[in-house]
N, C-alpha and C positions, 0 to 999 in steps of 0.2 A: 473492599469497594461496596459492599452491601451492608445495610443495617435494617432491622425489622422490629416490629412490636406487635402486641395484640390488637386486632382490629375490632373496634366497637362499631356499634350500629351508627351508620351515617358518616364515618371517619374514614380517612385514606391513610395508607401507608406510604412513607416516603422511603424509597429503596435506593435512590439515585444519589451519588456524591459526585461533585464537580471534579472532574479529572484534570491533571495537568496536561493541557493540550499544546503547550509550547514545544518548539522543536528542541529535541534533546541533542546537546553537542557533547560527542564522547571524546575526551581527551586521552592524553597518554596514560596508560595504565599505572597506577601507584601500587607498588607492592608494599603491604604492611608487614613489617618483620614480626614473627611470632616468637618473641624473646623467650617467653617461657618454655616453648618447645625446644628451642636451640640450647638453652641453658640446662634444661633436663637432660638433653642428649649429651652435653659436654660433661655433666655430673656423671653420667652414666659410663662414659668413655673413660673419664679420670678414676672412677672407681674400680673399672675392670682392670685398667692399667696398673692402679696401685696394688690390687690383688696378686696380679701376674707377677709385678716386680718384687713383691714381698715374698712370693714363693721361690723366685730366682734368688733373692738374697739369702733366704734360709738355706736353699740349696748350696750356695757359694760357701756359707758358714760350715755347713755339714761337711762339704769337700775339703775346706780348710783343716778342720779338725782331723778329718781321716788322712790328710797329708802329713799333718804334725805327728800324728800317731805312728804312720808308717815310716817316717824319717826317724823318729825316735828309736824303733825297733832296729832300723838298718844301722844307725850310728852306734847303738849301744852294742850291736854284735861286733862291730868293727872295733870299737874302743876296748871291749873286753878281750878280744882276740889279740889286740896290740899289747894290752897290759900284761897279758899271760905270757906273751912271746918275750917280753924283755923282763919279765919278773921284776917289773918296777915296783918300787915301794911308794907308798904315799907321799914320802918326802921328796921322792925323785921325780915327781911329775912336774915340779916347777923348774926342772933344769931345761936349759935352753934346747938341748937336743930333742928331749921328750916333747916340748912344746912345738917345735917345728914339725914333728911328725904328726902331732895331733892336729896342727893347722892343716897339714896336707890332707889329712883325712876330712876335715870340716869343709875344705874348699872344693872337695869333690862332690860335695851336696849342694844342689841348687835350691836356695831358699828365697829367691827373688832379688830384685834391686835393692829392696830395704829391709830384707830378712836379716836375721842374726842367729848365731849359735853360740850358746854360752856353756862353760863347763865351770860348775860351782862345787864348793865343798860343803859337806853337810855338818862337819864338826865345828866349823866356824864360818860365820858370814863373810866369805871371801870369794872373789871371782878368780878362778884359775886362768881361764882362757876365753877370750871373747873374738869371735870372728863375725864381721870385721872389727878390729881393734879400734879402741877410742884413744885418740892422741891427747896428750895433755890433759888427762882427766884430773881435776883438782879435787881435794876435799876427800875425807875419810869415807869408806864405803858405807852406804846407807841401805839397810835392808828394805826389800820391797814386799809385794803380796806373796811372791813365790817363796821367799824366805820364811814369811809368816806360816804359809802352809807346811813347809818343812819342818819349822819348829813345833808345829802341832802334830807331827808323826805322819802327815801326808806325804808319801813318796811318789806319787804319780797323779797327773791331772792336767787339765787345760783351764786357761782363763784368758780374758781379754783385758789388756792392761796397757796403760800408756808407759813407755820406757822412762825410767829415771835417769837414764844416761843421755839420749838424744830426743825424748819427748815424742817418739813415733809411736802411734797406736798399733798394737799387735796382737795376734792371737798367739799366746805362748803354750807350749806343751812342755812339761817338765816330767823327768823320769829318772829314778835313782838308778845308777849302773849298779847291777847286782855284785856284791862281793868287794865294792869299793865305796869309800865314803864320798862319792861324787855324784852330782846331779847334772844330767844333760838337759839343757833348756834350749828349745828350737822355738823362735819367734818370726811367724809369717806377718809381714805388714799388711794393714787391711788395704792400703792403696795398691798393694800388688795383688792379692787374691780377689779384690773386689773391683779390680780394673775392668775386666770383661762385663761385670755387672753395671758398671757405670756406663760403659759404651752401650749395653743394652738399653739402659735407661734413656740415654740421649736418642739412640736410634728409634726406640719406641715412642717417645715424646714427639720426635719429628714426624714419624709415620702417623701417629694418632692425630697430631695436628693437622697435617696434610688431609688425612682422611676426613677430619671434621670440617675443614674448610671445603672439601670436595662435596661432602653431604650438604653443608650449608649452600654452596653454589648451585648444587642440583636442585635443592629444595627451591632456592630463589628462582631458578630457571623454570621449574615445573610451576611454580606459583605465578610466574609472569605469563608462561603460556596458558594457564588455566584462566587468568584474568583477562588476557587477550581474546581467547576463545569465548568467554563469557561477554566480552565487549563486543565481539563480532556477532554473537547471538543476538544480543541486545539491539545492535544495529539492524540486523535482519529482521527481527521482530518489529522494530521501530518502523522500517521500511514497509513491511508487510501490512502494518496496521495505521500508517499515516501516509498522507499525501506529500509528494516529493517537493511541490512547488510552494505550498502554503504551510507545511508542517502540521496542518490539521489532521484529526483522525479521519480515516476513510470508512467506506461503506462496510467493509469486513469488521472494523473496530465497533462500530454502531451496532451491527448485527448481533455481535456477541454480547455487547453491553445491554441492549434492550432486551434480548431473549433471556439473559441471566436475570434481569431485574423482574421481568414478568414472571418467570419460572419460580424464584424465590418469594415473590411478594403476592402472586396470585391476582384475585380480583381487587384486592385494596390498592394496586399500584396505579396512580394516577400519572398518566403520561401522554403527552402530545407530540407528534411529529409534524415539523414544517418544512415543506419542500420548497426551497427557494430557488428561482431561476432569474439571471439577470436579463433584463429586457434589452433586445436588439444588440448583443454582444457581438455578433458576427459583423455588424457594421463597424464597431470600434476594432476589431481585428483587421477587417479589410482596409480601413482607412489609415489607422495608426501603425498597424503591423503587430505581429505576434508578441514581440518582446514587451511592447507597451500594453498589450492585453494581459500578459502574464502579471506585470506590475500592478495593473488595476485589480486583478484577482486577489493579489497578495494584500493590497490595501483594504479590499472589501472583506477579506477573511479577517483582518486585524480589527476591522470595525465590529464585525459580528461578535468577536471574542471579547471586545471591550464591553458588550452588553451584559456580561456576567455580573451578579447572579441573576439578571433578568432571565437569562436562559441558562440551561445546564451543560450542554454539549453542542459545540459546532464542529461539523464535519463537511468535508468536501466530497461530493459524489463523483463528479466528473466534470469537466470543461468549465462552464459558468453555472454549474448547479451545486447548491449547498443543502446540507440537511441540519436543522436545529432541533434539539431536543428540549422540551420544556416539561418540568415537573408540576404540571397543572392540567386541569381538565375543565375549568370554569370558562364558559364562552365568553362572558363579559371581560373577564381578566385577560384572556388569550387575545381578544380583539385589541385591547389596549396595548399589549405587548407587540402584536403584530405591526399596528401603526407605529410603534416605536422603532421597530427594526426597519421598516420602510423609511421612516424619517432620517434614520441614521444613514442608510444606504443613499438616500436622495441628496445628502449634502454635497455641495460642489467639491470636485476633485481636480487638483492642479496637476497637469501631466504634459510635458514636452511643449509648454507654452500655451496649452489649451485649457479651458475651464469646462469640465465635463459634468454633467448631472445625470446620473445613472439611477434608473428605476428597477424595480424587481416585481415579479408575479409570484405569489405564494399559495401552495395547496396545503390544506390543514387536515390531518387525520388524528382522531382521539382513540386512545386505548381505554376500555375493550370495545367501545361502540362500533368502531370501524375496523378492528382487526385484533386478532389474539397473538399475533407474533410480528416480528419486524418485517418480514415479507409482505404480509397482508396489509400492514400500516403503510409500508412504502407504496404499495400498489394504489391503496386509497388516495394518499397524498399525491401522487402522480396523476390520478385522474381529476382530483380537484385542481392541480395545477393547470392541466389542459383546459379546464373550464375557465380558470382566471385568465388565460391568454385569449380565449375566445371572447371573454367580456371586455377586452380592450387592453389587457395588460396593466401593470402598475397598480394592481389591486390583489385582494386574497379571496379565497373561497374555501368554506368548510365542506368536506366531502359529504355527499348525500347518497344514499342507496340507489337513487335514480341515475346518478352519474355512472355507477359501475354497470347498471344495466345497459345504458347507452354504449359504453365501451365494449361490452360483450356483444351488443348488437352489431357495433361497428366491425369487430373482428369477425363476426359470423357472416355479415354481409360481404366483408372483403374476401373471405374464403369461397363463399358461395358463387361470388360474381366471377371470380376467376374460372371456376368450374363451368358456370353458365356460358361464358365466352368460348371456352374450349369446346364446348358441346352444342354450340350454335343454338342457345336458348334465347339469345337477345333477339328482338324483333324491332322493325322499323316501321312507324305509322306515319301517315301523311295528313296534315290539315290543309284543306284548299285555302288559297288567298284569292280574293276577289278584286277586281278593278271596279271601284265605286261609280266611275263614269260609264262603263259599258256593261257591267254586270257580268262580265266573262270571268272564267276562271284563268288566271295568268300564271300560276305556280302553285306549289305547296311547301309546306315547312315540314322537313324531316324530324320526327320526334322518336327518340330511343325508348323502347319499352322492354320491361323485364317481367314475364309472367312466371313467378317462382312456382314450382309444383307444390311446395309445402306452405310457404307464407302468402301466396296469392301474389297480385301485382305489386311491386315495389315501385314506390314513385322515384322518378328520375332525381328529384331533389334530395333523395337519400343515397342512392348508389353512384350518382355522378361524383359528388365529393370523395366518396371511398375510393372511386376509380383514380381521381386525381392524386390522391395522397399516397395511393400504392403504386403509381406509375402505370397502372393498367390502361389509362385513358388514352395512352399513345397507340397501342395496337387496336383498341376499340374504335378509335377516331380514324384510323386507316382503314378499318373494315367498313365503318359508315360512309366514309367518302366514296370508296369504290361502289359500295351498295347504291347509294342516291344517284350517282352518275349513271349507272346502268339502268336503274329504274327509269330516270328521266329519258334515255334512249328508247326504252321499251314503250313508254308512253307514246313517244313520237311514232313508232312503228305501228302502234295500235290505232293510230290516226287522231290522237288528241291534240295534236299540234305542239308547238315548241313551248312546253311549260318549263318554267324555271324551278329549280330546287333549292330550297335554303336549309342550310344546316349550322348549328352552333359551333363555334370553335372554343377550345379550352386554352387558358393561359399557359398550361404546361406545354402545349404544341409549340407556342411561340419560344418558350424558354429552352425547351430540351428537344423538340422535334425539328425535323426537316420539311416544314409545311410546303414550301414553294415546290420542291421536287416530288413530294407526295401528291399534290393537286395536279402538276403536270404529268405524272404517271397516270392518275385516275381518269383525267381527260383523254389522254392518248388511248388508254386501254378501252375505254367506253365508247369513244367517239363523240362525246358530248361537246357542243359548242361552249367555249369558256364563258360567254356572256350569259348562259343559262345557269350557271352555278353561283350561287350567292352565299357567301360565308358571313355569318353573324357573329360580331365581335362584342364582348361584354366591355363595360367600363374598366374593369379591373385590369384588362390587357392594355388599354389606351393610357391609364395613368401611370404606368411603368414609365412610358415616355423615353424608352431606351433606344440606342441606335439599333439594336438587334430588331426590336419590334417594328421600328420604322423601316428597316431594310426589308423585312419579310412582306409587310403591307406593299411596299413598293414592287417587290417581285411578284405578289399576286396580281397587283394591278397591270404589271406589264404582261401577265398572261391573258388579261382580258377578263379576269374573274370580277364579279361585282361584290361590294362590301356594304355592310349596313351595321348599325349600332343597335343592340338588342336592349330592350327595357330602358330606353333613353329617359332620362330625369330621375331615375331612382338612386343613382349613385352620385359620384363626383362630377356631375355634368359640366362641360366647360365648351364654349364656342371655339377655344383654342383647338380642341380635338377635331372638330369639323373643318377647320382651316388647315390644320397640320397633316391630317391623314386623308382628306378628300374622299370620304365615303360616298356611297350612292344612295343610301336609304336611312331614314330614321324609323324606329319601331316604338310606338307609344305603348308603355306597360299597361297592362289590363287593369291594374289598381286605380289608374287615373281614368280609364275609359268607363268602369263601372260606377264611378262617382260623377260622371259627367252631367247627368241630369239632376243630382241632388246636391252636389257640393260645389259651391261656386269656385273655390280654390282649385279643385280637380278640373273644372271647366276651363279656368284661366291657364292652368299648365298645359292642357291639351291644346287650346288655341295657340299658346306661345311656342309649342313644339312644332305645329304645323307651320306656322308663320316662319320660324327660324329655318326649318328644313327648306322651305320654298325659297327663302331668301339666299340659301346656299345652292339652289338648283337640285335639290334632292327631292326624292319620292318619300311620302310618309304614309306608313301603314299602321293601323290600329289593330291590337289583339284583344281578345276577350269580348267581342261584340256577340251579345247574346239575344238583342231584342231589336226590333224594327225602329224603335223610337232612338235608340243609341246609334243605329245605322243612319237614320235620318239626320240626327244632330251632327254626326261626323261629316256627313256629306255637305250639310249647309256650312261647316267650318272649313271646307276644302280639303278634307283628308282624301288622299289618293287611293289607298287600298285598305282592305280589312280581312280579318279572319276571326272565327269564333264559331261557337254553337249555333248562332242563327243560321249559318250556312252548313256547317257540318262539324261534327267532332274529328279528331284524329282517327283516320281509317287505315285498315290494312290495304296491302297493294291490291288485293282483289275487290274489296269494297270500293276502294278509290276508283277503280276502273268501272264499276257498276255505277258509281255516282257520276262519273264523266259521261258514261253513256246515256244516263237519264237526262243530264243537261243538254248533251247534243241532240237528243230526240225532241226536248221541249226548251229550245234556247230562250224563250221569254218567260219561262216559269222559274220562280224562285222556290227550290225545294229544301226543306230542312231535314238534315240528316243528324239525328240526335239518338 
């Protein structure tokens, strides 16, 4: 998988080869016969069998010769005794009576089914007696090999010869009977004394054949099992290193591949990791179903693979996330490639009668600038992907060191915030809200503060998003709700009148919390009148426009709680919100208030918000009022209420009490608490 060459100055090493990322289909195992092995085995078995049968054949021959020799000795003794007892002369042997006696002696000896015993004369080539006899033997007597041996003066011996009488091949033993001109010939037929050897040959051949077939069968079986075991191992490895749905390599595969390339090629390896996330894929799953979602992922995977050799490796990380490996580190070329990837993924996709246009966000990390191994590259690419999503999605972002610092800061703040909440380090400050018509303090906005012992004061704009993303916003909001309700009651008991308290609500409370019951419980526990509690809603809550949000707002209104829209005009403002949700107050964002005197557009927006609020019978409050001129301009335009540094900054509960005592002592004085 890897190649390498010497790195010259300014050059790069290419160590990545495009792998086969298609799904491997493992079929029925095919056993390839090892013919040479089995042929060699057969030759060995045949050779051993031949040697064994040859030894048995020689043993049978030796046994036959021994039998012939023993029979010759027995018959010679019997014939000699018979001849001496009868004092038979040579010419008397041919008489009928003597032949019958000799035949009886010969028949008592077993020479086999095809054996023969012959008595010959030595003085003339003539057979005296043959058992079994030959009927109708025609022609004159023809000398054979035995006769030739006798004529040469050999009186005893053995030889293998085919009979001149019946053509049967026999082992003949001849021996001259001492004292008589007669030769005793005993012939044992080969088909008799080799019969057991032939049976052995047949039996051995059958056994060896069966043994050979058994060995072949076992070999085939073992080879099949081995191939099947290897097939299972390949399947397990494929499953371990590939995604089941798309067949693409997975994170484990890419980890080994990237780390191996980096280890083998070192600093010369040019390598870029693209972290691709399909935008709004959850909406597709929720609307079309998970089966359709899986089909879309498979098609997107095919599109990414079709980009080869533009990309080197495509892997699926999880869900709707893909990893793309590119053997390049040039930013200009990478930008072109990423744009091509997005164009391919944006192409319309037909599914279930719908034409879908799917976008993606991409985070990019380059080796070695952003990491020296797969883990660090993946982390950097993930960080860049998060930034791409924050930038509006359907785009790409190269990793920067500052992103990593922000992510570390985010993680650190998340950990510290949980500890701060558990250790009661969070504080609530209150900024007075003034009625511009009377100049009286009518309420206060509760603002959450976090004085970190090491980092100093951490702004709400930093830790509130952290609390929302981690789910910690729910317990913090419950605590804050109870805190401000009890504080408002405490102010009443201190003689400051019925001051309203306003606090921001998070969108998470509407989606996950039980806000109506939490407010009901806080009002009941504190004894605060519902109309003195004001919940500020952001436009991000209203634009969801879901039945759940509407039901929650209706429940809060039923309790008597007042509602306001915070920072009206900075988001997706719509008069439909005012009509649908029937809020009580609009809050003009301080960015418009500060530009009221210098920017005609800001002045027009402020006037429009005031007019719009009054047309819906709502109060309008301006925040960020820092000068008397701003205050005067707001009053001239009909603004109802104001808050800001002109009156006081956000105060601790103790300072707020001192502030209220000062205003009570001098009701006509306008004091600045900065």
